[in-house]
C-alpha positions in Angstrom: -151.9 0.9 -107.3 -151.1 4.1 -108.8 -152.6 7.1 -106.7 -155.4 9.4 -109.0 -157.3 12.0 -108.2 -160.7 11.4 -109.4 -164.4 12.7 -109.5 -166.3 9.4 -107.6 -169.7 9.1 -107.8 -171.8 8.7 -104.8 -173.7 5.7 -105.2 -174.8 5.4 -101.7 -174.8 7.4 -98.4 -176.4 5.7 -95.4 -177.3 7.5 -91.7 -175.9 4.9 -89.5 -176.9 6.7 -86.5 -177.0 10.3 -85.3 -173.6 11.5 -86.4 -171.9 8.4 -88.6 -172.3 7.9 -92.1 -171.5 5.4 -94.3 -170.5 6.8 -98.4 -169.9 4.6 -101.0 -168.3 5.4 -104.3 -167.7 4.5 -107.7 -164.1 4.2 -108.7 -162.7 4.1 -112.3 -159.5 2.0 -111.4 -160.0 -1.4 -109.8 -160.7 -1.2 -106.1 -159.3 -4.8 -105.3 -155.8 -3.3 -105.3 -156.7 -1.0 -102.6 -154.8 -2.3 -99.3 -156.8 -3.0 -96.0 -155.5 0.6 -94.3 -155.0 2.8 -96.9 -156.9 5.8 -96.7 -158.2 8.6 -99.1 -157.7 12.2 -99.2 -161.3 14.6 -99.7 -161.9 17.9 -100.9 -164.9 19.0 -99.2 -167.1 21.3 -101.3 -170.0 23.7 -99.6 -168.0 24.2 -96.2 -166.5 27.7 -96.7 -164.3 26.7 -93.2 -163.0 23.6 -94.6 -159.8 24.4 -96.8 -157.7 21.4 -96.7 -158.8 18.0 -98.0 -159.9 15.8 -95.2 -158.3 12.1 -94.7 -160.6 8.8 -94.4 -159.9 5.1 -94.1 -160.9 3.0 -96.7 -163.8 1.1 -94.9 -164.0 -1.2 -97.5 -164.3 -2.3 -100.9 -166.9 -3.8 -103.2 -164.9 -5.4 -106.4 -168.6 -6.4 -107.9 -169.5 -2.8 -108.4 -165.7 -1.2 -108.6 -166.8 0.8 -105.8 -165.1 1.7 -102.3 -166.6 3.2 -98.8 -165.6 5.7 -96.6 -166.9 6.0 -92.4 -167.9 9.9 -91.9 -168.3 11.2 -88.2 -170.0 14.3 -88.6 -168.6 16.6 -85.9 -167.5 19.6 -87.7 -167.9 21.9 -90.5 -166.0 19.6 -92.9 -167.2 16.3 -91.9 -171.1 17.7 -91.7 -171.0 18.9 -95.1 -169.9 15.4 -96.6 -172.5 13.6 -94.4 -174.9 15.6 -96.0 -173.9 14.6 -99.5 -176.8 13.2 -101.9 -176.2 10.1 -104.0 -175.6 11.2 -107.8 -173.2 13.7 -106.4 -169.5 13.6 -106.6 -166.2 13.9 -104.7 -162.9 14.8 -105.4 -161.0 12.0 -104.2 -157.3 11.4 -103.9 -156.3 7.6 -103.7 -155.0 5.1 -102.3 -152.8 6.8 -100.1 -150.3 5.5 -97.2 -149.3 1.7 -96.8 -151.9 -0.6 -95.2 -151.4 -3.1 -92.4 -149.8 -6.6 -92.5 -151.8 -9.2 -93.7 -152.0 -12.7 -92.0 -151.1 -16.2 -93.2 -153.9 -18.9 -93.5 -154.3 -19.9 -90.1 -152.9 -17.1 -88.3 -155.4 -15.7 -84.9 -155.3 -12.1 -84.9 -157.4 -9.4 -83.3 -158.3 -6.1 -85.0 -159.3 -3.3 -82.5 -161.0 -0.3 -83.1 -162.1 2.2 -81.0 -164.9 5.1 -82.3 -164.6 5.7 -85.3 -160.8 4.0 -85.6 -163.3 1.0 -86.5 -163.2 2.9 -90.4 -160.6 0.7 -91.6 -161.0 -2.8 -89.7 -163.9 -3.6 -91.8 -161.6 -4.2 -94.8 -159.2 -5.6 -93.0 -161.3 -8.3 -91.1 -162.9 -9.2 -94.8 -159.8 -10.1 -96.4 -158.3 -11.8 -93.3 -161.1 -14.0 -93.4 -160.8 -14.4 -97.3 -157.3 -15.6 -96.4 -158.1 -18.2 -94.0 -157.2 -16.2 -90.3 -159.1 -16.6 -87.5 -160.4 -13.1 -87.1 -161.2 -11.8 -83.6 -162.7 -8.0 -83.6 -162.7 -5.9 -80.4 -165.0 -3.0 -80.8 -165.0 -0.1 -78.2 -167.3 2.8 -77.8 -168.8 5.1 -75.3 -172.2 4.0 -74.9 -174.7 1.6 -76.6 -175.9 4.1 -79.2 -172.5 4.7 -80.3 -171.8 1.2 -81.8 -172.3 0.4 -85.4 -172.3 -1.9 -88.0 -171.5 -4.5 -85.3 -173.7 -7.7 -87.4 -171.6 -6.9 -90.3 -168.6 -7.1 -88.5 -169.9 -10.8 -87.3 -169.9 -11.5 -90.6 -166.1 -11.9 -90.8 -165.1 -12.9 -87.0 -165.8 -12.9 -83.4 -166.6 -9.5 -82.2 -166.2 -8.6 -78.6 -167.6 -5.1 -77.5 -166.9 -2.8 -75.0 -168.7 0.4 -73.8 -167.5 3.5 -71.2 -170.9 2.8 -69.1 -171.4 -0.4 -69.3 -174.6 -0.6 -71.7 -173.1 -3.1 -74.3 -170.5 -5.5 -73.7 -168.0 -5.4 -70.8 -167.9 -1.8 -69.1 -164.3 -0.1 -69.4 -162.3 0.5 -72.3 -161.0 -2.1 -75.1 -158.0 -2.6 -73.0 -160.6 -3.9 -69.7 -161.6 -6.7 -72.1 -160.7 -10.5 -71.0 -160.1 -11.2 -74.6 -156.7 -9.3 -74.1 -155.8 -10.8 -71.0 -153.7 -13.1 -73.0 -155.8 -16.0 -72.8 -156.0 -16.5 -76.7 -152.9 -16.3 -78.1 -152.9 -14.0 -81.1 -150.3 -13.3 -83.6 -150.9 -9.7 -83.7 -153.0 -7.1 -82.5 -154.0 -4.4 -85.0 -155.4 -1.4 -83.9 -157.3 2.2 -85.0 -158.2 4.4 -82.8 -157.4 7.5 -80.3 -154.0 7.9 -79.5 -154.5 7.0 -75.8 -156.3 3.6 -76.7 -153.9 2.7 -79.2 -150.7 3.4 -76.9 -152.8 1.4 -74.0 -153.0 -1.4 -76.8 -149.7 -1.0 -77.3 -148.4 -1.5 -73.2 -150.8 -4.5 -73.3 -149.1 -5.7 -76.2 -145.9 -5.5 -75.0 -147.2 -7.1 -71.8 -148.5 -10.3 -73.7 -144.9 -10.0 -75.8 -147.9 -9.8 -79.0 -146.9 -8.1 -82.2 -148.9 -5.0 -82.7 -149.3 -2.3 -85.5 -151.6 0.9 -85.1 -152.7 3.3 -87.6 -152.4 7.0 -86.7 -155.0 9.5 -87.4 -152.9 12.4 -87.6 -153.9 15.6 -89.6 -153.0 14.9 -93.1 -153.6 17.8 -95.8 -151.9 16.8 -99.0 -151.6 13.0 -98.6 -148.2 12.7 -100.1 -145.6 14.1 -97.5 -145.1 17.8 -99.0 -147.0 19.8 -96.0 -145.3 17.7 -93.2 -148.4 18.7 -90.9 -148.5 14.9 -90.4 -145.2 14.2 -89.0 -144.3 11.8 -86.2 -141.6 10.5 -84.2 -139.8 7.1 -84.8 -136.7 5.4 -83.9 -135.5 6.4 -87.4 -136.5 10.2 -87.1 -139.6 12.1 -88.3 -141.6 10.6 -90.8 -144.6 11.3 -92.5 -147.6 9.3 -91.5 -149.3 9.8 -95.1 -146.7 8.4 -96.8 -144.5 6.1 -94.5 -147.7 5.1 -92.4 -150.8 5.7 -91.6 -150.0 2.1 -90.4 -146.8 1.7 -87.9 -145.2 -1.4 -85.7 -145.5 0.1 -82.2 -141.7 -1.1 -82.0 -140.7 1.5 -84.8 -142.5 4.5 -82.8 -141.1 6.5 -80.1 -144.1 6.2 -78.0 -144.1 6.3 -74.0 -145.7 3.2 -73.7 
């Protein structure tokens, strides 16, 4: 799908909890061409301290209304400004950017892993994987019960497994502490997004279980076109821009100490 810069109409802004918001945007181009794992770069208005565009994974697409959604966690000036946007307003968006996840074949058993706001691209991936006919398992990690969001929506597309740091919901501990990662189920691949330490721990589990693993990196991406070079990551083939070569990488391509 050709990249474009568009003013997208805000059709919904749903508060999921105290700081997470699901924003739905009506597009002009066919959204079914957007791949799971691709992202958008959003210009933030009404935030004097926010000079650069902010990248957001495409949370899901809705072909019937030709819309897409992003998940915004209000933690800084820019994201707080975005979280306050109203229905009927517009966002200046560059999309779709980057490369997505490898899609499964019918009958494959896959484990999708999201930690914190890293769950954002997993809804789109889970839905498309189920439509293909894969056996989808979804492992979601958060700090506490109150930080978990969209659990019922994820259950529409696969078997959901949960962890919390404090044990208030699901298995206590990190996602890698969940029994589903102990190797009893033979997954064809792990597909993961979240904080770097979490993804590196998942990568170590993947190595132990001899399982293919992809991760979606969350580097700062100002331009989305590989010009500003602020999102560079080290790979075995040299430095690569996450915004153009990623954000999804196979762990075997990254120079991670795992």
